[in-house]
N, C-alpha and C positions, 0 to 999 in steps of 0.2 A: 626350672631349669635353676641350680642353684649359684650364688655369686662366684667365679673364680681369683677376679682379679678387682685390687681397688687400685687408683691415681690418685696420688697425694698431690697438688700444684701447691708451692708456695713462693709467692713473688713479692719483693721487697723493694722498693721504692730506691733502697739509698743501699743497700747491700745484694750477697748473690741471689740467684733463685735457684732451684731448686725442684726437679722433680723426683718421685719416688714412686715405683711399681710394687706392692703390695698381690705376694699370691696367696689371696685368700685359699684356695685350695692345701694346702697346708693344712690349715688348721683344723681343717674336716678329722688326718690320721688322731691327733689328740681325744675330738670331741669323740671317737668312735669309740679311741677305749675308757673316754670317761661316761661313755652312752649309758650304763647303768646307775649311775650315784647322781647325774642328774636327773635321771628318771626317779628316781628315787625321792630326790630331793623334790619334784617337781608334784608327787606323788602325797609328800607331804604337804606342800605346801598347798594343793588342792583341797585334801580334805581338811586342814584346819578352817582355809576360806569360804571351802562350801561350792566350789565351781567345780563342774565335772572337768573327770580327768583327760578325756579323751578330745573331748571340745578344746580344750585348753592346748594338748601334744596338735590338734588340728592345727589353732592358731596361730601356735609357732611355727609351723611346720611353712606351715602362707606369709607369713612375716618372712623368713627365710630366702622363701622364692621370689617371693616380689621384690628383692633389695637388687638386683641389676638394672641397670637404669636409671640410680639413683643418681644426683647430680646436685652435691650440695658447697654454694660458693658463701662467701664471711667477705666482708673489705670494708678495711675500715682502716684511718686515714694517709692511705694511698698503701698499706700489705692487703693481699688478696691470695686469700686460702680457697684451694678450687677442691673440692673429696668427689670423684666417680668411683661407681663401681659398677662392672663391666659384666 
């Protein structure tokens, strides 16, 4: 399953807090349009580095499909940022 929504929540102790919902499914439209160029660039990179092309495509797809459920929390001096990918 590909990631569909990312939630960014920023918490300031002395300022406004906000939560931003980012629709990641809208990024698939330009990705599909640019897919031939992305694959050509990946093919060139694989030929130069000696990595099997289809193995790198599979690894990239596995990485994208494993993003849902990612939860990143960063806190410094009272400021907190939370990024969740659903």
